[in-house]
C-alpha beads as a LAMMPS data file, in Angstrom:
LAMMPS data file: protein, C-alpha beads

202 atoms
201 bonds

1 atom types
1 bond types

-500.0 500.0 xlo xhi
-500.0 500.0 ylo yhi
-500.0 500.0 zlo zhi

Masses

1 110.0

Atoms # bond

1 1 1 90.112 6.133 148.987
2 1 1 93.384 7.447 147.657
3 1 1 95.100 5.428 144.979
4 1 1 98.211 6.294 143.049
5 1 1 98.985 4.393 139.890
6 1 1 102.304 4.401 138.152
7 1 1 101.732 3.467 134.528
8 1 1 105.461 2.953 134.086
9 1 1 105.508 0.035 136.523
10 1 1 106.115 -3.306 134.820
11 1 1 102.862 -5.299 134.903
12 1 1 104.402 -8.732 135.405
13 1 1 105.139 -8.831 139.127
14 1 1 105.013 -12.407 140.343
15 1 1 105.529 -16.070 139.694
16 1 1 102.228 -17.535 140.886
17 1 1 99.321 -18.276 138.580
18 1 1 96.474 -20.761 138.175
19 1 1 96.785 -24.009 136.273
20 1 1 93.978 -25.583 134.268
21 1 1 93.048 -27.628 137.341
22 1 1 92.458 -24.535 139.460
23 1 1 95.621 -25.047 141.522
24 1 1 98.532 -22.665 141.879
25 1 1 101.120 -22.946 139.140
26 1 1 104.484 -21.523 140.195
27 1 1 105.931 -21.574 136.674
28 1 1 103.970 -18.646 135.254
29 1 1 103.479 -14.966 136.011
30 1 1 100.525 -12.740 136.710
31 1 1 99.686 -9.065 136.255
32 1 1 99.540 -6.452 138.975
33 1 1 96.338 -4.881 140.233
34 1 1 94.835 -1.841 138.552
35 1 1 93.849 1.000 140.874
36 1 1 90.759 2.162 138.988
37 1 1 89.320 -1.352 138.961
38 1 1 89.968 -1.944 142.689
39 1 1 87.936 1.114 143.735
40 1 1 84.741 -0.285 142.159
41 1 1 84.602 -3.477 144.233
42 1 1 81.779 -3.698 146.778
43 1 1 82.852 -5.221 150.100
44 1 1 80.282 -6.924 152.368
45 1 1 80.947 -8.433 155.781
46 1 1 83.080 -5.743 157.438
47 1 1 82.531 -4.813 161.084
48 1 1 81.068 -1.364 161.542
49 1 1 83.226 1.357 163.066
50 1 1 80.737 1.624 165.935
51 1 1 81.091 -2.084 166.760
52 1 1 84.866 -1.866 166.833
53 1 1 84.817 1.261 168.989
54 1 1 82.395 -0.275 171.484
55 1 1 84.280 -3.540 171.939
56 1 1 85.668 -3.821 175.477
57 1 1 88.927 -5.349 174.319
58 1 1 90.966 -5.502 177.524
59 1 1 94.156 -7.430 176.799
60 1 1 92.728 -10.657 175.376
61 1 1 92.737 -9.952 171.653
62 1 1 94.869 -10.304 168.555
63 1 1 95.003 -9.237 164.917
64 1 1 95.821 -11.468 161.962
65 1 1 96.246 -11.012 158.236
66 1 1 94.997 -13.675 155.823
67 1 1 96.563 -13.135 152.372
68 1 1 95.627 -15.530 149.590
69 1 1 95.540 -16.060 145.858
70 1 1 92.125 -17.394 144.859
71 1 1 91.964 -19.487 141.706
72 1 1 88.674 -19.415 139.785
73 1 1 87.291 -22.992 139.471
74 1 1 87.877 -24.620 136.102
75 1 1 84.160 -24.813 135.257
76 1 1 83.757 -21.036 135.680
77 1 1 84.485 -18.486 132.918
78 1 1 87.380 -16.039 132.994
79 1 1 87.152 -12.890 135.108
80 1 1 86.811 -9.510 133.439
81 1 1 86.167 -7.496 136.604
82 1 1 85.444 -8.278 140.250
83 1 1 82.108 -6.747 141.278
84 1 1 81.834 -7.636 144.966
85 1 1 82.978 -9.906 147.757
86 1 1 80.981 -11.235 150.693
87 1 1 82.897 -12.667 153.647
88 1 1 82.238 -14.041 157.113
89 1 1 84.292 -15.799 159.774
90 1 1 83.417 -19.117 161.393
91 1 1 85.340 -20.226 164.497
92 1 1 85.658 -24.018 164.571
93 1 1 87.886 -24.737 167.569
94 1 1 89.768 -23.288 170.514
95 1 1 92.145 -24.660 173.100
96 1 1 94.495 -23.395 175.791
97 1 1 98.038 -24.737 175.402
98 1 1 101.242 -24.596 177.414
99 1 1 104.137 -22.584 176.002
100 1 1 107.669 -21.829 177.209
101 1 1 108.042 -19.032 179.714
102 1 1 111.173 -16.945 180.200
103 1 1 111.786 -15.123 183.499
104 1 1 114.623 -13.134 184.959
105 1 1 116.061 -14.096 188.339
106 1 1 113.720 -11.671 190.096
107 1 1 110.674 -13.343 188.521
108 1 1 110.057 -10.676 185.879
109 1 1 108.756 -12.128 182.609
110 1 1 111.228 -11.458 179.810
111 1 1 109.841 -9.829 176.659
112 1 1 111.211 -9.961 173.138
113 1 1 112.202 -7.015 170.950
114 1 1 108.582 -6.589 169.834
115 1 1 107.439 -6.136 173.428
116 1 1 105.679 -9.524 173.573
117 1 1 105.738 -11.415 176.863
118 1 1 105.119 -15.160 176.954
119 1 1 103.262 -16.257 180.072
120 1 1 103.231 -20.011 179.637
121 1 1 99.654 -20.061 178.289
122 1 1 98.190 -19.334 174.864
123 1 1 94.696 -19.590 173.436
124 1 1 94.954 -21.221 170.003
125 1 1 92.018 -20.448 167.690
126 1 1 91.166 -22.202 164.439
127 1 1 88.652 -20.801 161.991
128 1 1 87.416 -20.705 158.424
129 1 1 87.084 -17.578 156.319
130 1 1 84.022 -18.193 154.143
131 1 1 83.729 -15.912 151.133
132 1 1 81.945 -15.435 147.846
133 1 1 83.424 -13.545 144.914
134 1 1 80.952 -12.099 142.394
135 1 1 82.418 -11.056 139.073
136 1 1 81.659 -10.065 135.495
137 1 1 82.763 -12.777 133.085
138 1 1 85.164 -12.017 130.248
139 1 1 82.636 -13.087 127.608
140 1 1 80.569 -11.194 125.047
141 1 1 77.418 -11.298 127.214
142 1 1 79.349 -10.029 130.284
143 1 1 77.285 -12.314 132.494
144 1 1 77.640 -12.293 136.281
145 1 1 79.111 -15.310 138.058
146 1 1 80.153 -16.217 141.580
147 1 1 82.792 -18.450 143.114
148 1 1 82.895 -19.671 146.711
149 1 1 86.082 -20.125 148.731
150 1 1 86.654 -21.473 152.254
151 1 1 90.083 -20.626 153.638
152 1 1 91.238 -22.045 156.995
153 1 1 93.294 -19.900 159.354
154 1 1 94.883 -20.107 162.782
155 1 1 95.572 -17.445 165.393
156 1 1 96.718 -17.281 169.003
157 1 1 96.259 -14.975 171.984
158 1 1 98.661 -14.852 174.953
159 1 1 96.770 -15.478 178.219
160 1 1 97.474 -14.876 181.893
161 1 1 99.923 -17.152 183.709
162 1 1 97.156 -18.710 185.785
163 1 1 94.915 -19.606 182.816
164 1 1 93.703 -23.197 183.055
165 1 1 94.064 -25.660 180.191
166 1 1 90.324 -26.366 180.480
167 1 1 89.196 -22.728 180.309
168 1 1 86.712 -21.856 177.577
169 1 1 86.377 -18.496 175.830
170 1 1 83.739 -16.654 173.860
171 1 1 85.469 -15.814 170.568
172 1 1 84.350 -12.667 168.755
173 1 1 85.899 -12.254 165.280
174 1 1 85.582 -9.001 163.383
175 1 1 86.660 -8.336 159.784
176 1 1 88.297 -4.908 159.777
177 1 1 89.331 -4.682 156.145
178 1 1 89.349 -6.643 152.890
179 1 1 91.610 -5.801 149.981
180 1 1 90.770 -7.601 146.752
181 1 1 91.794 -7.258 143.124
182 1 1 92.003 -9.284 139.927
183 1 1 95.568 -10.173 139.026
184 1 1 94.760 -12.333 136.008
185 1 1 91.727 -13.775 134.235
186 1 1 91.912 -16.871 136.449
187 1 1 93.038 -15.527 139.811
188 1 1 92.210 -12.926 142.421
189 1 1 94.461 -11.625 145.167
190 1 1 92.805 -10.927 148.503
191 1 1 93.994 -9.925 151.954
192 1 1 91.744 -9.890 155.025
193 1 1 92.570 -7.986 158.220
194 1 1 90.908 -9.781 161.104
195 1 1 90.454 -8.645 164.714
196 1 1 89.729 -11.413 167.248
197 1 1 88.611 -10.850 170.842
198 1 1 88.357 -13.608 173.456
199 1 1 86.286 -13.320 176.644
200 1 1 86.660 -15.982 179.326
201 1 1 83.438 -17.850 180.016
202 1 1 82.410 -17.701 183.662

Bonds

1 1 1 2
2 1 2 3
3 1 3 4
4 1 4 5
5 1 5 6
6 1 6 7
7 1 7 8
8 1 8 9
9 1 9 10
10 1 10 11
11 1 11 12
12 1 12 13
13 1 13 14
14 1 14 15
15 1 15 16
16 1 16 17
17 1 17 18
18 1 18 19
19 1 19 20
20 1 20 21
21 1 21 22
22 1 22 23
23 1 23 24
24 1 24 25
25 1 25 26
26 1 26 27
27 1 27 28
28 1 28 29
29 1 29 30
30 1 30 31
31 1 31 32
32 1 32 33
33 1 33 34
34 1 34 35
35 1 35 36
36 1 36 37
37 1 37 38
38 1 38 39
39 1 39 40
40 1 40 41
41 1 41 42
42 1 42 43
43 1 43 44
44 1 44 45
45 1 45 46
46 1 46 47
47 1 47 48
48 1 48 49
49 1 49 50
50 1 50 51
51 1 51 52
52 1 52 53
53 1 53 54
54 1 54 55
55 1 55 56
56 1 56 57
57 1 57 58
58 1 58 59
59 1 59 60
60 1 60 61
61 1 61 62
62 1 62 63
63 1 63 64
64 1 64 65
65 1 65 66
66 1 66 67
67 1 67 68
68 1 68 69
69 1 69 70
70 1 70 71
71 1 71 72
72 1 72 73
73 1 73 74
74 1 74 75
75 1 75 76
76 1 76 77
77 1 77 78
78 1 78 79
79 1 79 80
80 1 80 81
81 1 81 82
82 1 82 83
83 1 83 84
84 1 84 85
85 1 85 86
86 1 86 87
87 1 87 88
88 1 88 89
89 1 89 90
90 1 90 91
91 1 91 92
92 1 92 93
93 1 93 94
94 1 94 95
95 1 95 96
96 1 96 97
97 1 97 98
98 1 98 99
99 1 99 100
100 1 100 101
101 1 101 102
102 1 102 103
103 1 103 104
104 1 104 105
105 1 105 106
106 1 106 107
107 1 107 108
108 1 108 109
109 1 109 110
110 1 110 111
111 1 111 112
112 1 112 113
113 1 113 114
114 1 114 115
115 1 115 116
116 1 116 117
117 1 117 118
118 1 118 119
119 1 119 120
120 1 120 121
121 1 121 122
122 1 122 123
123 1 123 124
124 1 124 125
125 1 125 126
126 1 126 127
127 1 127 128
128 1 128 129
129 1 129 130
130 1 130 131
131 1 131 132
132 1 132 133
133 1 133 134
134 1 134 135
135 1 135 136
136 1 136 137
137 1 137 138
138 1 138 139
139 1 139 140
140 1 140 141
141 1 141 142
142 1 142 143
143 1 143 144
144 1 144 145
145 1 145 146
146 1 146 147
147 1 147 148
148 1 148 149
149 1 149 150
150 1 150 151
151 1 151 152
152 1 152 153
153 1 153 154
154 1 154 155
155 1 155 156
156 1 156 157
157 1 157 158
158 1 158 159
159 1 159 160
160 1 160 161
161 1 161 162
162 1 162 163
163 1 163 164
164 1 164 165
165 1 165 166
166 1 166 167
167 1 167 168
168 1 168 169
169 1 169 170
170 1 170 171
171 1 171 172
172 1 172 173
173 1 173 174
174 1 174 175
175 1 175 176
176 1 176 177
177 1 177 178
178 1 178 179
179 1 179 180
180 1 180 181
181 1 181 182
182 1 182 183
183 1 183 184
184 1 184 185
185 1 185 186
186 1 186 187
187 1 187 188
188 1 188 189
189 1 189 190
190 1 190 191
191 1 191 192
192 1 192 193
193 1 193 194
194 1 194 195
195 1 195 196
196 1 196 197
197 1 197 198
198 1 198 199
199 1 199 200
200 1 200 201
201 1 201 202
């Protein structure tokens, strides 16, 4: 992992922090991540390269990013260093919905500047990213503690024009990457890159 640090960069980079209740407080600032510290974090829950390579993706898939600022619960001690993170994805619902469709006079589906074509059908997926952060406390004993976080997310996949509103799909989520770092003694920044494949049930 290559990491370039610029020690001249001002450490105060944002306006989001944690209040005493564990909620986000937009009136204070937090420090940026330190490269040396980030490289020591153990990540558990990623899909293997072999699994990703062997997935028969076809066209029914999507990728989403789930960025978040995690606030350490009030009853937990301050964070000195993040040791590891364990994450898994739980899909809780799916449904096929109607969407607008734009066609030219000859029947060709019009695409936007990103090359996306809307077909009139989308598969909407709701899930929960379940994760556990294990960290060394900023206390004399340097004891180990953990904090659990459940973060909901939503994603969609564009389907074929003839997809039925009652169709059901087998949803296969795969965590491709997790970036995590401590930005203050009470908060951790994390971003998850998630690959989701949907296979129509016969």
